[in-house]
C-alpha positions in Angstrom: 24.8 81.6 -49.5 25.1 83.9 -52.7 22.2 84.4 -55.2 23.1 82.3 -58.4 22.4 83.8 -61.3 22.5 82.3 -64.7 20.6 83.5 -68.5 18.6 81.4 -70.4 16.9 81.4 -74.0 12.9 80.8 -72.9 10.6 79.0 -75.4 8.0 81.3 -74.5 7.3 84.3 -71.9 2.9 84.9 -71.6 2.0 81.7 -70.0 -2.1 81.3 -70.3 -3.5 81.9 -66.8 -5.2 79.5 -64.7 -5.8 78.9 -61.3 -5.4 81.6 -59.0 -5.4 84.3 -62.2 -8.3 82.9 -64.4 -10.5 85.9 -62.9 -10.4 88.0 -65.4 -6.3 87.9 -66.3 -5.7 86.1 -69.9 -1.6 85.5 -69.3 1.1 85.9 -66.7 4.2 87.2 -67.6 7.5 86.1 -65.5 11.1 87.8 -66.7 12.7 85.8 -63.9 12.6 82.5 -62.9 13.1 81.9 -59.4 13.5 85.0 -57.0 16.0 86.3 -54.6 13.7 88.3 -52.4 13.3 84.2 -50.9 10.2 85.3 -48.5 9.6 82.3 -46.1 5.6 81.6 -47.3 6.3 82.0 -50.3 3.6 79.8 -52.4 6.4 79.4 -55.2 8.5 77.0 -53.4 5.8 74.5 -53.2 5.4 74.2 -57.2 7.0 72.5 -60.0 9.7 75.5 -61.1 11.6 75.3 -57.6 10.9 71.2 -56.2 12.6 70.2 -59.2 15.3 72.3 -58.0 18.4 71.2 -56.4 19.4 74.8 -55.3 17.1 76.3 -52.9 13.8 78.8 -53.0 16.5 82.0 -53.1 19.4 80.5 -53.8 19.2 81.2 -57.9 17.6 83.1 -60.3 17.3 82.4 -64.1 17.2 85.3 -66.3 15.4 85.1 -69.5 17.5 87.0 -71.9 14.7 86.9 -74.8 11.9 88.3 -72.9 11.3 91.6 -74.6 11.2 89.9 -78.1 9.4 87.0 -77.4 6.7 88.9 -76.0 5.9 90.8 -79.0 5.9 87.9 -81.2 3.6 86.3 -78.9 1.1 89.7 -78.8 1.3 89.8 -82.3 0.2 86.8 -82.7 -2.7 86.7 -80.3 -4.0 90.2 -81.9 -3.5 88.4 -85.3 -6.1 85.8 -83.9 -7.9 88.9 -82.3 -7.6 88.0 -78.7 -7.5 90.1 -75.9 -4.0 90.5 -73.6 -4.8 91.0 -70.0 -1.9 90.6 -68.4 -0.4 89.8 -64.9 3.6 90.3 -64.0 5.0 88.2 -62.6 3.1 85.1 -60.9 5.8 82.8 -60.1 8.9 85.9 -59.5 9.3 89.2 -59.2 9.8 91.1 -61.6 12.1 94.0 -60.0 14.6 91.9 -59.0 17.4 93.3 -57.4 19.5 91.9 -60.3 17.0 93.8 -62.5 19.0 97.2 -62.0 21.6 95.8 -64.4 19.7 93.3 -66.2 16.3 95.7 -66.9 14.7 92.7 -68.5 11.6 94.1 -66.9 12.3 97.4 -68.2 12.8 95.9 -71.5 9.4 94.4 -71.8 8.0 98.2 -70.8 9.6 99.8 -73.8 8.4 96.6 -75.8 4.6 97.7 -74.8 5.0 100.6 -75.8 5.2 99.2 -78.9 3.0 96.3 -78.7 0.9 97.7 -75.6 -1.1 94.6 -73.6 -5.4 96.1 -72.8 -4.0 95.6 -69.4 -1.1 95.0 -67.3 -1.1 94.8 -63.8 2.7 94.9 -62.1 3.1 92.7 -59.3 5.8 93.2 -57.4 7.6 94.1 -53.2 10.6 96.3 -55.0 10.6 99.7 -54.7 13.2 99.7 -58.6 9.6 99.5 -59.8 9.7 103.7 -59.7 12.7 104.1 -61.6 10.8 102.8 -64.5 8.2 105.8 -63.9 9.2 107.3 -67.2 7.9 104.0 -69.2 5.0 103.9 -67.1 3.7 107.0 -67.3 3.9 106.2 -71.2 2.6 103.6 -71.3 -0.5 104.6 -68.9 -1.6 105.9 -71.8 -1.7 103.3 -74.3 -3.3 100.7 -72.2 -5.1 100.4 -68.4 -2.2 100.0 -66.2 -2.4 99.0 -62.3 0.6 99.3 -60.2 0.5 96.6 -57.1 3.0 97.0 -54.9 3.0 94.2 -51.9 2.7 95.2 -48.3 2.2 93.2 -46.2 2.6 94.8 -42.7 3.3 98.2 -41.8 5.7 96.6 -39.4 9.4 95.7 -39.8 9.9 93.3 -37.5 7.5 91.1 -39.0 8.7 91.8 -42.5 12.3 90.9 -41.3 10.5 87.9 -39.7 8.7 86.6 -42.5 10.8 88.2 -45.8 14.1 89.3 -44.3 15.4 89.6 -47.9 12.4 92.1 -48.8 12.9 95.8 -49.5 11.9 97.9 -46.5 8.5 98.4 -46.0 9.0 102.4 -45.6 10.7 102.3 -49.0 7.7 100.3 -50.4 5.2 103.4 -49.3 7.7 106.7 -50.8 7.8 104.3 -54.0 3.8 104.2 -54.0 3.3 107.7 -53.2 5.4 108.8 -56.4 3.6 106.4 -58.4 0.3 107.9 -57.5 1.7 111.3 -57.8 2.5 110.7 -61.2 -1.3 109.5 -61.7 -0.6 105.6 -61.9 -3.2 104.2 -60.6 -1.7 102.2 -57.3 -2.7 99.7 -55.3 -1.4 97.9 -51.5 -1.6 94.4 -52.1 -1.7 92.8 -48.3 -0.7 89.6 -49.4 -0.6 88.2 -47.4 -1.7 89.5 -44.5 1.3 89.8 -41.4 0.8 91.3 -37.9 0.6 95.2 -38.3 -0.7 98.4 -36.4 -3.8 100.0 -35.6 -2.2 102.6 -37.5 -1.4 100.6 -40.9 -4.7 102.1 -43.2 -3.9 105.1 -42.4 -0.3 104.7 -43.9 -2.0 104.1 -47.1 -4.7 107.2 -47.4 -4.4 109.3 -50.3 -1.3 106.6 -51.9 -3.6 104.0 -53.9 -6.2 103.7 -55.5 -6.9 100.1 -54.4 -6.1 97.6 -51.5 -6.3 94.1 -52.3 -5.8 91.3 -49.0 -5.3 88.2 -48.9 -4.1 85.6 -46.4 -2.2 82.3 -45.9 -5.3 80.2 -45.6 -7.0 80.9 -48.5 -4.7 82.6 -50.9 -1.5 80.1 -51.3 -4.1 78.3 -54.5 -4.8 75.3 -52.1 -6.4 77.0 -49.5 -4.0 76.9 -47.1 -2.3 73.5 -48.0 1.1 74.9 -49.2 1.3 77.4 -46.5 0.8 74.4 -44.2 3.7 72.4 -45.5 5.9 75.3 -45.4 5.5 75.0 -41.8 3.2 78.8 -41.4 1.4 77.5 -38.8 3.7 76.4 -36.4 5.7 80.0 -37.5 3.1 81.8 -36.4 2.6 79.9 -32.8 6.0 79.6 -32.6 6.1 84.1 -32.3 2.4 84.2 -30.3 1.1 85.2 -33.1 -2.0 82.2 -33.4 -4.5 84.8 -33.9 -3.1 86.2 -37.0 -3.8 82.4 -38.8 -7.4 82.2 -37.2 -9.4 81.0 -40.0 -11.4 83.9 -40.1 -8.7 86.3 -40.3 -9.0 87.4 -44.0 -13.2 89.0 -42.9 -11.7 90.4 -40.0 -9.1 92.6 -42.2 -11.5 92.9 -44.4 -14.0 94.8 -42.0 -11.2 97.0 -40.3 -10.4 98.6 -43.3 -13.5 99.2 -44.5 -13.6 101.6 -41.2 -11.0 103.8 -43.3 -11.7 103.5 -47.3 -15.1 103.7 -49.7 -16.1 99.7 -50.1 -14.9 100.2 -53.7 -11.5 100.3 -52.8 -11.3 97.4 -50.6 -10.9 93.9 -52.9 -10.9 90.1 -50.6 -9.1 87.3 -52.1 -9.1 85.5 -55.6 -13.0 86.4 -56.2 -11.9 90.3 -56.0 -8.4 90.2 -57.9 -8.7 90.9 -61.6 -9.7 95.2 -61.9 -12.8 96.7 -62.6 -14.0 99.4 -63.0 -15.1 99.8 -59.4 -12.1 99.1 -58.4 -10.9 102.4 -57.6 -9.3 103.3 -61.4 -8.2 106.5 -62.2 
């Protein structure tokens, strides 16, 4: 079924950080509601933004057409109160939806940030489209602390097709990480959630990321696995013969494996280490 797109005038654009983001971020920023990538494991399927919708997750996307205007107003209000602004974009959508090619809401937000920069911005996406905005990212990198994080759950396209069939190809994401890193942007590979990968996966990330963040469906869905269980993830892993990748200690095993290839300060694990600091590979 084709994705249903609609426009809305949002009342606010910055949401106070809570739950999984209360480790250093002050606000989340979502220029869209809904998500066309429709990953089968996505925890947002279990959140009110979806549970009160009639259309299935992945079949609808709302464009917040006044996002950039609201951003400037709200940041200036925070600055008048001398409050910090450390942003996570985005927590309940992907800021680079396929429709972003035409809508350019995220690009407009980046342009607004050049006039009203945050203290810190983490862009979280699985889309190579973030590379389109490299010109703005280079400028913004000189005005605030910036981290561009691309979700790369696996290096296996068969696993991507199983769990996230509508998401961009893994090789395109790696190519985008390379371009951003080569341009001087601090980059992160978000292995979130970890999906089955080949032993060579760490080697593909060497030299193109400053930071690797590891999280799993058992500990990273905001409810210690309850949302993932309701979404049928244990059964899907078992059905595909992947039970070992859903083990209770899988996050610890993946953490140990990647530390064989990268310095300890580059590897970050789950919520408590989600917010970047001076030891986590920033350039």
